[in-house]
Structures are given as C-alpha cells and as structure tokens.
C-alpha positions in Angstrom: 37.2 62.0 -18.0 35.2 59.5 -20.0 36.3 56.0 -20.9 34.6 56.2 -24.3 37.1 56.8 -27.1 36.0 58.4 -30.4 37.9 59.7 -33.4 38.7 63.4 -33.3 36.9 63.8 -36.6 33.5 63.0 -34.9 33.6 66.1 -32.6 31.8 69.3 -33.4 33.3 72.8 -33.1 33.4 74.0 -29.4 34.0 70.4 -28.2 36.8 69.7 -25.7 38.4 66.3 -25.3 41.5 64.6 -24.0 43.8 62.9 -26.4 43.5 59.1 -25.6 45.7 57.5 -28.2 48.0 58.4 -31.1 47.9 56.6 -34.4 50.2 53.5 -34.4 52.5 54.8 -37.1 55.6 56.1 -35.4 56.3 58.9 -37.8 52.8 60.3 -37.4 52.9 59.9 -33.7 56.3 61.8 -33.6 54.8 64.7 -35.7 51.8 64.9 -33.3 54.2 64.8 -30.3 56.1 67.8 -31.8 52.8 69.7 -31.8 52.2 68.7 -28.2 49.2 66.6 -29.2 49.9 63.8 -26.7 47.9 61.4 -24.7 46.5 63.1 -21.7 46.5 66.6 -23.3 43.3 68.5 -23.6 42.3 69.9 -27.0 39.4 71.9 -28.3 37.9 71.7 -31.7 37.6 75.2 -33.0 36.4 74.5 -36.5 35.6 71.7 -38.9 36.1 72.6 -42.6 33.3 71.2 -44.8 33.7 68.7 -47.6 36.3 66.6 -46.0 38.6 69.5 -45.0 40.8 69.6 -41.9 39.7 69.7 -38.3 41.1 72.9 -36.6 42.1 72.4 -33.0 43.6 74.4 -30.2 46.0 72.5 -27.8 48.8 73.2 -25.4 51.1 73.9 -28.3 48.8 76.3 -30.2 46.3 76.1 -33.1 46.7 73.4 -35.7 44.9 72.0 -38.7 44.6 68.2 -38.6 43.8 66.5 -41.9 40.6 64.6 -41.9 42.3 61.2 -42.4 44.5 61.8 -39.4 41.6 63.0 -37.4 39.9 59.7 -38.1 42.9 57.9 -36.5 43.4 60.2 -33.5 41.3 58.8 -30.6 40.0 61.2 -27.9 37.9 61.0 -24.8 35.1 63.6 -25.0 
C-alpha cells in the first residue's frame, strides 16, 4: 500500500486503490459507510463518466456511482 493519498476522482478506469480517508462531514461519511466504502477497503474504478459525471466504483458492498464532487473529497491510496 502506498502512503500517497489522492482524490478518487484522479483515478482512471481499471485502477484499484484503498480508501484512505472519508470526507470530514459526518452525514457523508455515514452514507459512504453504509455502502461499505470505508478506510482500509479496496475499491476499483470501473468507469468515469465524461463531462463531470460520476465515478463508478466496485467495492465490497457492490457497484456504486460516486458524484464527482464527493470523489474529489474521498482520499485513496493507489
């Protein structure tokens, strides 16, 4: 695992990463936790929708679309 943290939004399709830190907002962190997007969990970027669209990921809890704004706040270790 790398010690470099980058926003989820910077990854390309096919990239795998480990969630490093959730956004500081408690409500958002709770929503991500409900999806099993938690620190230490591995995720894979399956698709990035063009023109500011969501980032599609696969994690332990299934497939999810993460809005681009949230993907900017969600830090991962590639």
